[in-house]
Backbone bond lengths (Angstrom), bond angles and torsions (degrees), N, CA, C in turn:
res aa  C-N    CA-C-N  psi(-1)  N-CA   C-N-CA  omega(-1)  CA-C   N-CA-C  phi
1 M - - - 1.453 - - 1.525 109.92 -
2 T 1.325 116.27 147.87 1.456 121.16 175.00 1.514 109.46 -67.32
3 V 1.319 116.71 135.25 1.463 120.78 -179.43 1.523 109.97 -65.18
4 H 1.314 116.43 134.83 1.465 122.79 175.20 1.523 107.38 -110.30
5 R 1.323 117.05 112.33 1.462 122.09 -175.05 1.532 110.48 -84.54
6 V 1.333 115.00 124.94 1.466 121.88 178.73 1.526 108.47 -113.37
7 A 1.320 117.38 121.48 1.462 122.49 176.29 1.519 108.47 -106.87
8 V 1.325 116.68 123.18 1.467 121.96 176.17 1.523 106.78 -100.53
9 L 1.330 116.54 109.93 1.463 122.07 -175.75 1.523 110.03 -89.78
10 A 1.325 115.88 106.48 1.465 121.58 179.56 1.525 108.78 -92.55
11 L 1.324 116.30 119.57 1.459 121.85 176.64 1.516 109.34 -97.88
12 D 1.317 117.10 156.56 1.468 120.11 178.76 1.525 110.12 -54.28
13 G 1.339 115.45 135.30 1.454 121.06 -175.18 1.510 112.74 87.38
14 V 1.339 117.47 13.79 1.460 121.13 -178.05 1.523 110.58 -60.78
15 L 1.328 115.92 143.20 1.468 121.49 176.76 1.528 108.47 -83.77
16 P 1.331 118.18 120.70 1.474 119.80 -175.47 1.518 114.35 -55.71
17 L 1.328 117.72 -38.98 1.465 118.99 -179.34 1.519 110.57 -67.39
18 D 1.327 117.16 -42.59 1.463 120.35 177.36 1.526 111.03 -59.10
19 L 1.313 116.11 -38.29 1.467 121.10 179.83 1.528 111.01 -70.51
20 A 1.328 116.18 -37.94 1.465 120.23 -176.29 1.520 112.25 -68.33
21 I 1.331 117.90 -28.49 1.464 120.46 -175.64 1.530 111.91 -62.20
22 P 1.341 119.67 -57.57 1.473 117.74 179.06 1.522 112.56 -66.93
23 A 1.343 116.86 -30.01 1.466 118.84 177.73 1.523 110.82 -62.99
24 Q 1.335 116.83 -38.40 1.461 120.91 -179.18 1.522 111.91 -75.84
25 V 1.335 116.77 -39.07 1.463 120.06 -176.45 1.519 111.90 -74.96
26 F 1.344 116.97 -39.06 1.461 119.91 -170.38 1.529 114.83 -104.08
27 H 1.336 117.65 7.69 1.461 116.92 176.75 1.529 109.02 -68.08
28 A 1.317 115.57 156.39 1.472 120.27 -174.17 1.519 110.97 -61.88
29 R 1.325 117.16 131.57 1.460 123.72 174.70 1.528 107.08 -148.03
30 P 1.337 117.37 157.47 1.469 120.63 -171.62 1.518 115.35 -55.23
31 Q 1.340 118.12 -37.77 1.458 119.04 -171.85 1.530 113.31 -88.07
32 T 1.342 118.26 3.70 1.461 120.06 -179.46 1.525 110.14 -123.74
33 H 1.321 115.11 171.64 1.463 120.78 179.82 1.523 111.59 -115.22
34 Y 1.337 116.40 17.91 1.457 120.23 -175.79 1.528 112.06 -84.61
35 E 1.324 114.56 145.71 1.463 122.35 171.90 1.523 106.17 -131.23
36 M 1.341 117.11 107.25 1.452 121.78 -171.21 1.525 111.00 -99.47
37 T 1.335 116.33 137.31 1.465 122.25 177.09 1.515 109.56 -131.35
38 L 1.332 116.28 130.71 1.462 121.27 173.43 1.520 107.84 -81.08
39 C 1.321 116.07 122.06 1.465 121.40 -176.62 1.531 110.48 -119.80
40 A 1.313 115.54 152.92 1.459 122.16 176.08 1.517 108.07 -149.59
41 L 1.325 116.04 168.46 1.462 120.72 179.16 1.518 111.64 -78.35
42 G 1.319 117.07 -15.50 1.459 122.77 176.98 1.506 109.80 -139.33
43 P 1.337 118.45 -178.44 1.473 120.23 -177.83 1.520 114.01 -67.01
44 K 1.331 117.19 -24.65 1.461 121.52 179.55 1.519 109.62 -130.70
45 V 1.322 114.70 154.53 1.458 120.40 176.53 1.529 107.96 -135.80
46 A 1.328 116.21 136.58 1.464 121.41 -179.70 1.521 109.89 -88.07
47 T 1.324 116.90 132.15 1.461 120.61 174.67 1.524 109.52 -87.61
48 N 1.316 117.14 168.89 1.461 120.06 176.99 1.524 110.73 -83.46
49 A 1.342 116.99 2.84 1.462 121.25 -178.70 1.531 111.78 -101.35
50 G 1.329 117.62 5.44 1.452 120.10 173.72 1.514 115.40 93.94
51 F 1.315 118.90 10.16 1.465 120.08 175.36 1.519 109.43 -131.18
52 D 1.316 115.82 159.56 1.466 121.78 -178.92 1.524 110.71 -102.59
53 L 1.330 115.49 156.31 1.452 122.14 175.54 1.519 109.48 -121.56
54 A 1.316 115.86 144.08 1.461 120.89 174.15 1.519 108.37 -93.83
55 A 1.319 117.05 124.64 1.462 121.47 -178.81 1.522 110.07 -95.77
56 E 1.319 116.26 132.20 1.472 119.37 179.68 1.512 112.34 -82.90
57 G 1.335 117.33 -17.22 1.452 120.97 -178.48 1.512 112.14 -120.09
58 G 1.326 115.11 160.74 1.449 120.83 178.90 1.510 110.55 -138.18
59 I 1.332 116.70 -144.86 1.461 122.24 -175.21 1.527 111.50 -61.84
60 E 1.318 116.98 -39.20 1.464 120.35 -178.60 1.523 111.43 -61.20
61 E 1.339 116.64 -45.02 1.462 120.78 -179.66 1.539 111.22 -68.73
62 L 1.338 116.29 -35.19 1.465 119.82 176.55 1.525 110.66 -61.40
63 R 1.303 116.03 -43.72 1.462 120.08 -177.73 1.528 111.98 -70.21
64 A 1.330 116.60 -23.79 1.467 120.24 -179.67 1.522 112.50 -88.00
65 A 1.333 117.82 -7.57 1.466 121.49 -172.66 1.524 112.06 -75.25
66 D 1.333 115.07 148.37 1.461 122.09 172.49 1.525 110.93 -86.45
67 T 1.329 115.42 -31.84 1.461 122.10 177.18 1.523 108.84 -131.58
68 V 1.327 116.96 131.45 1.469 122.26 176.68 1.521 107.66 -114.57
69 I 1.332 116.93 126.39 1.464 122.78 -179.09 1.527 109.25 -117.22
70 V 1.331 116.15 129.89 1.463 121.55 177.60 1.531 108.76 -110.99
71 P 1.338 118.29 107.38 1.471 120.12 175.95 1.530 110.32 -70.91
72 G 1.323 115.37 165.44 1.458 120.16 177.78 1.515 112.31 -61.41
73 Y 1.317 115.29 150.44 1.465 120.63 179.72 1.520 109.33 -146.11
74 D 1.335 115.50 163.76 1.457 122.44 -175.36 1.534 107.97 -146.23
75 P 1.321 120.61 131.83 1.468 126.78 3.56 1.522 111.76 -78.19
76 I 1.323 115.72 142.28 1.453 120.41 -172.56 1.520 112.83 -73.38
77 R 1.314 118.11 -16.26 1.470 119.57 -176.85 1.528 112.46 -77.50
78 E 1.309 117.95 -17.94 1.457 120.92 -173.67 1.532 110.79 -102.18
79 T 1.309 116.18 81.52 1.461 121.34 175.70 1.518 108.56 -97.19
80 P 1.323 118.49 115.08 1.465 120.19 -177.47 1.526 112.07 -58.49
81 E 1.318 115.67 140.44 1.457 120.41 -179.33 1.523 111.10 -59.78
82 A 1.338 116.61 -35.43 1.469 119.68 179.32 1.527 110.56 -61.89
83 A 1.333 116.95 -38.93 1.461 120.62 178.62 1.522 110.61 -67.13
84 V 1.326 116.42 -42.44 1.464 120.85 178.58 1.527 110.24 -57.65
85 E 1.338 116.46 -45.88 1.462 120.58 -178.48 1.526 111.69 -65.98
86 L 1.339 117.11 -40.91 1.461 120.50 -179.46 1.523 111.58 -66.33
87 L 1.326 116.75 -39.72 1.460 120.12 179.56 1.527 110.70 -67.58
88 A 1.324 116.95 -43.90 1.463 120.12 178.18 1.527 110.47 -61.98
89 E 1.329 116.14 -39.47 1.462 120.78 178.72 1.526 110.97 -64.07
90 A 1.338 116.41 -42.61 1.464 120.44 179.64 1.518 110.46 -61.18
91 R 1.319 116.46 -43.06 1.467 119.13 -179.22 1.524 111.09 -68.10
92 D 1.332 116.14 -39.11 1.468 119.69 178.63 1.526 111.48 -61.20
93 R 1.334 116.37 -29.33 1.461 120.43 179.50 1.527 111.84 -86.79
94 G 1.330 116.99 5.65 1.457 120.80 176.66 1.511 114.86 83.44
95 R 1.335 117.60 15.61 1.456 119.95 179.47 1.536 110.24 -77.26
96 R 1.322 114.99 154.51 1.467 119.73 174.92 1.530 108.52 -78.58
97 V 1.332 116.04 132.18 1.466 121.10 -177.43 1.527 107.94 -124.06
98 V 1.333 115.40 131.47 1.468 122.10 -171.15 1.523 109.03 -133.05
99 S 1.331 116.74 143.46 1.469 119.80 172.13 1.517 109.87 -127.38
100 I 1.319 114.24 148.48 1.459 121.95 173.71 1.519 107.52 -116.74
101 C 1.334 115.96 129.75 1.462 120.82 175.07 1.536 110.05 59.12
102 T 1.337 117.94 -128.28 1.461 121.59 -176.75 1.520 113.19 -76.35
103 G 1.322 118.09 0.72 1.455 120.25 171.31 1.514 111.87 -58.62
104 A 1.342 117.20 -19.00 1.464 121.44 177.92 1.526 111.61 -60.27
105 F 1.331 117.14 -27.98 1.460 119.61 179.07 1.528 110.90 -63.57
106 A 1.324 117.67 -35.86 1.463 120.81 178.47 1.520 110.50 -68.12
107 L 1.340 116.94 -42.63 1.461 120.24 178.83 1.522 110.66 -64.45
108 A 1.332 116.49 -40.11 1.462 119.80 179.29 1.523 110.64 -66.70
109 A 1.335 117.51 -40.11 1.465 121.03 179.36 1.520 111.07 -61.90
110 A 1.338 116.89 -29.51 1.462 121.67 179.60 1.526 112.18 -84.48
111 G 1.339 117.07 -1.09 1.460 120.73 179.69 1.514 113.94 79.36
112 I 1.321 117.35 7.30 1.462 121.32 -175.22 1.525 111.94 -70.97
113 L 1.339 116.63 -28.35 1.465 120.42 -174.95 1.525 113.70 -94.75
114 D 1.334 117.53 0.17 1.465 120.08 -178.01 1.527 110.73 -57.51
115 G 1.335 116.05 124.39 1.457 121.55 178.02 1.511 114.39 79.59
116 L 1.335 118.18 -0.32 1.456 121.60 -178.22 1.521 110.54 -107.91
117 R 1.337 115.79 159.89 1.457 121.33 169.94 1.522 108.75 -76.08
118 A 1.327 116.50 143.62 1.465 120.73 179.14 1.515 108.78 -158.56
119 T 1.333 115.42 164.55 1.449 120.29 176.87 1.518 109.24 -142.93
120 T 1.319 115.84 170.57 1.463 122.51 176.89 1.527 107.64 -157.81
121 H 1.316 117.11 -173.24 1.465 121.64 -178.52 1.531 110.33 -60.57
122 W 1.334 116.30 135.93 1.464 120.61 -177.19 1.524 112.76 -56.66
123 E 1.326 117.29 -29.73 1.462 120.73 -176.66 1.531 111.55 -69.68
124 Y 1.322 116.54 -23.72 1.465 120.72 -176.35 1.524 112.39 -114.78
125 I 1.316 117.65 6.92 1.459 119.03 -170.35 1.524 112.70 -70.46
126 D 1.339 117.68 -31.61 1.468 119.47 176.73 1.524 110.36 -65.23
127 E 1.316 116.18 -45.20 1.460 121.21 178.83 1.532 110.47 -62.88
128 F 1.326 116.09 -40.11 1.461 120.95 178.89 1.527 110.32 -61.97
129 E 1.319 116.21 -43.88 1.459 120.89 -178.06 1.523 111.00 -66.54
130 R 1.343 116.71 -39.87 1.466 120.00 178.15 1.527 111.20 -67.47
131 G 1.339 116.79 -40.49 1.455 120.57 -175.14 1.516 113.97 -74.99
132 Y 1.343 116.85 -25.73 1.471 120.50 -175.51 1.525 109.71 -133.64
133 P 1.339 117.05 72.97 1.470 120.72 -175.67 1.525 113.80 -65.11
134 S 1.328 117.98 -16.81 1.467 119.59 179.43 1.524 112.63 -81.44
135 V 1.332 117.01 -5.15 1.464 121.40 178.21 1.526 108.98 -93.45
136 Q 1.316 117.28 136.08 1.468 121.84 176.78 1.531 108.04 -85.89
137 V 1.307 116.46 95.48 1.466 121.38 -173.49 1.525 110.44 -77.42
138 D 1.315 116.03 127.97 1.463 122.49 176.80 1.524 107.76 -110.85
139 R 1.311 116.43 110.97 1.459 121.79 -175.25 1.526 112.92 -83.41
140 D 1.318 117.58 -21.64 1.459 120.90 -165.12 1.516 113.73 -110.41
141 V 1.327 116.59 40.89 1.462 120.87 179.14 1.520 109.49 -137.84
142 L 1.332 115.53 161.50 1.461 120.62 173.54 1.519 110.26 -82.61
143 Y 1.320 116.57 -32.51 1.458 120.91 176.81 1.515 109.00 -159.75
144 V 1.338 115.20 165.32 1.466 121.98 177.68 1.523 108.19 -125.75
145 D 1.321 115.45 130.62 1.464 121.99 177.22 1.518 108.26 -112.10
146 E 1.330 116.50 110.25 1.461 122.51 176.30 1.527 110.32 -111.12
147 G 1.320 115.60 40.29 1.465 120.50 -179.76 1.515 111.08 86.41
148 D 1.323 116.72 -103.30 1.469 120.80 179.23 1.519 112.61 -97.90
149 V 1.325 117.18 11.86 1.462 122.60 173.81 1.516 107.40 -128.97
150 L 1.338 116.28 117.11 1.465 120.32 -175.38 1.519 109.67 -131.93
151 T 1.326 116.63 141.03 1.462 121.77 179.35 1.520 109.26 -134.07
152 S 1.328 116.21 146.50 1.465 119.56 177.41 1.515 110.14 -115.34
153 A 1.326 114.87 159.13 1.458 121.15 172.88 1.538 108.34 -75.76
154 G 1.327 116.68 -159.58 1.457 120.33 -168.98 1.516 116.14 -64.98
155 V 1.316 115.14 136.17 1.456 128.44 168.06 1.533 113.36 39.64
156 C 1.333 118.16 -96.89 1.467 121.20 -171.64 1.523 113.40 -66.64
157 C 1.331 117.48 -13.55 1.469 119.00 172.03 1.517 109.98 -64.83
158 G 1.340 116.36 -18.20 1.458 119.68 174.05 1.519 111.97 -61.03
159 I 1.327 117.37 -31.03 1.469 120.44 175.78 1.526 109.59 -63.66
160 D 1.347 115.76 -45.98 1.468 119.95 178.90 1.519 110.71 -58.95
161 L 1.332 116.57 -43.77 1.456 119.58 -177.87 1.526 111.78 -67.87
162 C 1.324 117.36 -44.52 1.465 119.68 -178.90 1.524 111.29 -64.45
163 L 1.327 117.59 -39.98 1.464 120.02 176.37 1.523 110.93 -66.45
164 H 1.325 116.67 -34.83 1.465 120.38 175.73 1.528 110.84 -62.04
165 I 1.328 116.49 -40.47 1.461 120.32 179.03 1.528 110.20 -64.15
166 V 1.347 116.65 -44.80 1.463 120.00 177.66 1.524 110.39 -60.75
167 R 1.329 115.97 -43.43 1.468 120.43 -179.92 1.524 109.92 -61.46
168 R 1.327 117.14 -39.73 1.460 121.30 179.19 1.525 111.24 -68.58
169 D 1.338 116.10 -39.21 1.468 120.46 -177.03 1.524 112.48 -77.53
170 L 1.349 116.24 -43.27 1.461 120.26 -166.69 1.520 114.58 -125.86
171 G 1.334 118.00 -4.72 1.450 120.27 177.53 1.523 113.79 101.02
172 A 1.337 115.20 166.81 1.460 121.57 -174.28 1.523 112.80 -67.75
173 A 1.328 117.81 -34.97 1.469 120.02 -176.24 1.519 110.94 -61.50
174 V 1.333 117.34 -45.78 1.467 120.77 179.44 1.524 109.97 -66.78
175 A 1.324 117.12 -44.52 1.462 120.38 179.69 1.526 110.69 -60.72
176 N 1.334 117.18 -39.55 1.463 120.43 179.34 1.519 111.69 -65.90
177 R 1.335 117.53 -38.77 1.470 119.83 177.99 1.525 111.03 -63.70
178 I 1.321 116.52 -42.40 1.464 119.58 178.24 1.527 110.18 -65.53
179 A 1.342 116.67 -41.27 1.466 120.60 179.62 1.524 111.34 -61.22
180 R 1.335 116.64 -40.87 1.463 119.02 178.56 1.523 110.93 -63.15
181 G 1.334 116.67 -38.14 1.459 119.59 177.53 1.520 112.43 -65.02
182 L 1.329 116.40 -29.50 1.465 121.29 178.32 1.530 111.71 -87.15
183 V 1.339 116.71 -5.79 1.470 122.78 -171.59 1.534 108.65 53.22
184 A 1.335 114.83 49.68 1.459 121.69 -178.81 1.518 109.19 -125.63
185 A 1.327 116.13 158.11 1.466 120.43 175.62 1.521 109.00 -69.27
186 P 1.339 118.75 131.60 1.462 119.98 177.74 1.520 112.71 -60.79
187 H 1.323 116.58 -31.16 1.460 120.00 179.65 1.515 108.22 -153.37
188 R 1.331 115.94 132.23 1.462 120.47 175.69 1.515 108.99 -118.94
189 E 1.321 115.34 143.35 1.447 120.29 170.46 1.511 108.27 -100.41
190 G 1.336 116.15 169.55 1.449 119.93 175.86 1.513 111.92 107.91
191 S 1.315 116.16 -162.98 1.458 120.93 -177.09 1.510 109.40 -141.56
192 Q 1.345 115.77 169.71 1.451 119.34 178.42 1.525 111.57 -72.88
193 A 1.336 116.60 -8.87 1.457 118.99 178.66 1.526 111.49 -59.85
194 Q 1.327 117.13 -27.58 1.466 119.94 179.98 1.531 111.84 -67.05
195 Y 1.335 116.85 -12.27 1.471 120.62 -179.05 1.524 112.04 -104.06
196 V 1.326 118.16 13.88 1.464 120.73 -175.57 1.513 110.89 -115.89
197 P 1.322 119.00 96.28 1.467 126.12 -13.46 1.518 109.43 -83.10
198 A 1.293 117.48 158.07 1.460 121.40 -179.33 1.517 109.69 -88.70
199 P 1.339 119.22 123.02 1.461 120.27 174.60 1.513 110.20 -68.35
200 L 1.307 117.32 135.58 1.459 121.68 -177.24 1.520 110.63 -105.40
201 A 1.315 116.46 139.93 1.459 120.31 174.90 1.525 109.90 -68.35
202 D 1.328 114.91 151.47 1.468 118.94 175.80 1.513 110.01 -61.75
203 A 1.310 117.38 150.41 1.461 121.26 -175.88 1.515 112.06 -57.74
204 G 1.332 116.77 -31.39 1.457 118.82 -177.04 1.513 114.81 -88.56
205 D 1.344 118.12 0.44 1.459 120.51 -176.54 1.524 111.65 -67.97
206 A 1.327 115.55 143.16 1.465 120.65 176.90 1.528 109.49 -80.44
207 S 1.318 116.13 146.88 1.457 121.02 -179.90 1.526 110.54 -78.22
208 L 1.316 115.26 149.88 1.462 120.75 176.48 1.523 111.71 -97.06
209 S 1.322 117.61 13.23 1.456 120.21 -177.95 1.530 111.68 -59.96
210 A 1.337 117.92 -35.43 1.469 120.43 179.64 1.528 110.67 -64.93
211 T 1.327 116.64 -37.93 1.461 120.00 178.74 1.524 110.62 -69.97
212 R 1.324 116.81 -39.31 1.461 118.78 177.70 1.536 110.94 -64.67
213 E 1.327 116.70 -40.54 1.465 120.12 177.69 1.524 110.42 -64.36
214 W 1.319 116.66 -40.44 1.474 121.85 177.12 1.522 109.84 -59.90
215 A 1.329 116.82 -43.03 1.457 120.60 179.89 1.530 111.46 -66.94
216 L 1.322 117.31 -38.28 1.465 120.60 -179.29 1.525 111.75 -62.73
217 Q 1.326 117.06 -28.16 1.460 120.70 178.22 1.520 112.15 -80.75
218 R 1.339 117.45 -5.72 1.470 121.27 -175.20 1.530 111.91 -131.92
219 L 1.309 117.41 33.65 1.462 120.50 -176.26 1.525 112.21 -63.18
220 D 1.346 117.56 -24.56 1.458 119.93 -179.65 1.523 112.48 -80.45
221 E 1.326 116.81 -3.16 1.460 121.18 179.87 1.531 110.53 -99.74
222 S 1.318 115.78 166.48 1.463 120.81 175.28 1.533 108.29 -79.45
223 L 1.313 116.70 117.02 1.468 121.60 -176.11 1.522 109.08 -117.68
224 S 1.300 116.03 107.96 1.462 120.79 -179.44 1.528 109.90 -97.84
225 I 1.320 115.95 165.19 1.469 120.56 174.95 1.525 109.49 -58.87
226 R 1.330 116.70 -37.27 1.459 120.39 -179.41 1.525 111.03 -61.61
227 L 1.360 116.80 -44.58 1.469 119.92 179.77 1.523 111.78 -66.22
228 L 1.324 116.60 -42.26 1.468 120.10 -179.70 1.522 110.65 -65.02
229 A 1.326 116.76 -42.21 1.464 120.23 179.41 1.528 110.75 -65.65
230 R 1.332 116.16 -37.91 1.474 119.33 178.19 1.527 110.38 -63.00
231 H 1.358 116.46 -43.07 1.467 118.97 178.93 1.524 110.99 -62.18
232 A 1.340 116.53 -38.27 1.466 120.63 -179.68 1.519 112.35 -78.53
233 E 1.339 116.07 -6.01 1.469 122.34 -179.54 1.530 110.79 59.11
234 M 1.346 114.28 48.99 1.460 121.25 179.08 1.519 108.94 -136.34
235 S 1.323 115.20 162.88 1.464 118.68 169.11 1.527 107.87 -70.44
236 Q 1.334 116.45 157.84 1.462 119.75 -179.19 1.529 110.97 -61.54
237 R 1.304 116.63 -38.16 1.466 119.93 -179.18 1.524 111.19 -64.98
238 T 1.326 116.54 -45.39 1.470 120.32 178.70 1.511 110.83 -65.73
239 F 1.334 116.03 -39.69 1.465 119.96 -179.91 1.528 110.96 -61.93
240 L 1.321 117.45 -45.98 1.465 120.97 -179.72 1.526 111.09 -60.58
241 R 1.334 115.90 -43.11 1.469 119.45 -179.96 1.518 110.75 -65.45
242 R 1.343 116.61 -47.09 1.465 120.81 -177.54 1.527 111.26 -65.32
243 F 1.321 116.27 -38.88 1.466 119.97 -179.67 1.524 110.35 -62.63
244 A 1.329 116.53 -44.18 1.465 120.32 179.15 1.523 111.28 -63.95
245 E 1.330 116.71 -37.20 1.461 120.11 178.88 1.524 111.64 -64.34
246 E 1.331 116.04 -38.16 1.467 120.22 -175.48 1.524 112.97 -82.31
247 T 1.327 117.90 -32.01 1.470 119.96 -172.14 1.519 114.29 -116.41
248 G 1.328 117.58 -16.12 1.454 119.78 -177.26 1.512 114.00 76.52
249 T 1.328 117.22 11.96 1.459 120.55 179.99 1.518 109.07 -147.61
250 T 1.326 117.00 179.74 1.458 121.12 180.00 1.525 109.81 -91.42
251 P 1.343 117.71 158.53 1.465 119.38 177.29 1.527 112.65 -58.00
252 L 1.333 118.51 -39.85 1.459 120.64 -177.22 1.529 111.25 -68.97
253 Q 1.332 117.24 -38.59 1.459 119.47 177.44 1.523 110.49 -68.14
254 W 1.330 116.26 -39.46 1.465 120.86 177.47 1.522 110.49 -62.13
255 L 1.341 117.35 -42.62 1.461 121.13 178.27 1.527 111.06 -63.60
256 L 1.320 116.86 -41.24 1.462 119.95 178.77 1.528 110.64 -60.80
257 N 1.344 117.44 -45.07 1.463 120.67 179.31 1.531 111.09 -62.57
258 A 1.346 115.98 -41.13 1.464 119.74 179.51 1.523 110.73 -65.07
259 R 1.314 116.98 -40.32 1.468 120.57 -179.75 1.529 111.39 -68.07
260 L 1.319 116.81 -38.08 1.461 119.40 175.85 1.527 110.73 -65.32
261 G 1.328 116.81 -38.52 1.461 119.95 177.17 1.522 111.84 -62.42
262 K 1.342 116.19 -41.82 1.467 119.38 178.54 1.520 110.41 -67.28
263 A 1.333 116.92 -39.40 1.469 120.16 178.84 1.525 110.54 -61.00
264 R 1.323 117.21 -42.22 1.463 120.74 179.86 1.526 110.72 -63.02
265 E 1.323 115.54 -42.28 1.465 119.27 179.92 1.527 110.78 -64.95
266 L 1.342 117.44 -41.59 1.463 120.71 179.07 1.526 111.19 -65.73
267 L 1.313 117.09 -38.95 1.460 120.33 179.09 1.526 111.31 -65.43
268 E 1.329 116.37 -34.02 1.459 120.65 179.53 1.521 112.93 -76.63
269 S 1.329 116.35 -39.63 1.464 119.48 -165.87 1.524 114.38 -106.58
270 T 1.341 118.84 -5.00 1.467 120.74 179.89 1.526 109.43 -132.51
271 D 1.331 115.58 168.56 1.461 120.30 173.25 1.529 110.84 -106.21
272 H 1.337 116.73 22.19 1.459 120.76 178.34 1.530 110.05 -58.21
273 S 1.321 115.69 147.42 1.457 120.27 176.05 1.526 109.92 -65.46
274 V 1.325 116.50 160.57 1.461 120.63 177.54 1.527 110.34 -62.18
275 D 1.335 116.83 -34.04 1.475 120.17 176.57 1.525 110.49 -60.02
276 R 1.350 116.47 -46.71 1.460 119.48 -178.03 1.527 110.96 -68.66
277 V 1.328 117.11 -40.00 1.466 119.88 178.12 1.520 109.96 -59.28
278 A 1.321 116.63 -43.00 1.468 120.59 179.63 1.522 110.73 -60.77
279 R 1.345 116.87 -41.90 1.470 120.20 178.96 1.525 110.97 -68.09
280 D 1.345 116.37 -46.31 1.467 120.09 -173.04 1.530 112.79 -68.06
281 C 1.330 117.15 -27.11 1.461 118.25 179.94 1.523 112.04 -93.35
282 G 1.335 116.72 -4.29 1.455 120.02 174.86 1.514 115.46 92.87
283 L 1.348 117.87 6.18 1.459 120.16 178.81 1.520 112.58 -89.48
284 G 1.331 116.46 -4.26 1.453 121.11 167.76 1.506 116.49 85.61
285 T 1.317 117.42 -70.25 1.457 121.24 -173.26 1.524 110.92 -121.91
286 P 1.338 116.76 155.42 1.463 119.66 175.60 1.530 112.26 -58.26
287 A 1.311 116.95 -36.66 1.468 120.34 -179.76 1.525 110.78 -62.68
288 N 1.333 116.22 -42.20 1.460 120.52 179.08 1.529 110.69 -66.68
289 L 1.329 116.09 -41.23 1.464 120.61 177.84 1.525 110.55 -61.11
290 R 1.344 116.45 -46.57 1.466 120.06 179.76 1.524 111.38 -63.12
291 L 1.325 116.44 -38.94 1.459 120.82 179.82 1.529 110.82 -58.70
292 H 1.335 116.83 -49.00 1.465 120.17 -177.00 1.525 111.63 -73.76
293 F 1.324 117.79 -34.60 1.466 119.83 175.72 1.526 110.09 -61.10
294 R 1.325 116.06 -45.26 1.461 119.55 -179.14 1.525 111.01 -65.60
295 R 1.316 116.95 -41.59 1.469 120.18 -176.76 1.524 112.00 -69.94
296 V 1.346 117.08 -43.22 1.462 120.72 -173.52 1.528 112.18 -90.06
297 L 1.336 116.89 -41.85 1.458 120.97 -172.40 1.525 113.89 -105.29
298 G 1.335 116.80 -12.15 1.449 119.72 178.83 1.518 113.70 71.14
299 T 1.340 117.41 25.70 1.458 121.24 179.78 1.520 108.93 -150.94
300 T 1.328 117.26 -177.95 1.459 121.59 177.65 1.522 109.29 -108.14
301 P 1.337 118.07 159.55 1.466 119.63 176.85 1.530 112.40 -57.02
302 T 1.315 117.46 -40.24 1.466 120.16 -179.09 1.523 111.42 -65.98
303 A 1.332 116.86 -44.24 1.463 120.01 179.45 1.534 110.56 -66.28
304 Y 1.333 116.11 -36.68 1.466 120.06 178.46 1.530 110.28 -62.91
305 R 1.336 116.27 -47.19 1.469 119.89 179.68 1.522 110.29 -61.61
306 R 1.305 117.43 -41.37 1.457 120.63 -179.88 1.528 111.24 -62.53
307 A 1.328 116.45 -39.78 1.467 120.16 -178.24 1.523 111.70 -69.11
308 F 1.335 117.91 -35.83 1.466 120.37 -173.52 1.517 113.55 -97.36
309 T 1.324 117.86 -3.70 1.471 118.58 176.62 1.512 111.84 -116.92
310 S 1.327 116.79 2.55 1.480 119.77 -179.71 1.521 109.95 -80.03
């Protein structure tokens, strides 16, 4: 595959987690064609966590990139003019430009988001809307895809956006493998509104990751709340509350997303009939599979397979 160069532009005050997301998703691995470089305007960049990072790339690597990603940074009002010019130049040359969290402020300052839909962290979205009235702000999404301009909502929504980019570039199977390595959902529905404010589990609470992994190995089986709660050794009421705290969604919605992800991977990587795919992913019947594909993905299983195997 032709190498696809990804430049992650870290600005002073960069949020380490926002920076780590694209670095983890787009670092070189056998099944992808990405080559990721951490770039900055100088040899070092200060994080908002009190430590500095050494950047291996600079302006030259930014200009050579196929995709430029700007992680969130703080304070958001101070976007260096050099960064604004480089981002505008990248977009003028037809490069893909992406922001995570408050990185959207840099894209907006460069005029890249004018007339487009975009989002950012819920905590700063009012300020973003006031500062950039020409941007169509979408508050109720995890990310916005405007073709070669993409923005994510707050912090961990950057994972959703980066996996979406991989899925768009290389298909669901590759995106799912990367998601499993991150112990993340391959695809989430919903919006960041569910995290405003986000209820936090008590520090001593046990994680439900083992139960989710157990369920992922049994997607073709009937999985009820009762069975999941029994595996987690909790009452159903406690399980439902804890699951929502950890994932921001319900167990049944999470299972549906996981089953759709498995169906997409099977459609891409096997020649199984739609009937068998529906059974193997736990959606039961072809009619049910088609219903959820149309509702969530806006297509049919057959059309999806044709698009990703052609």
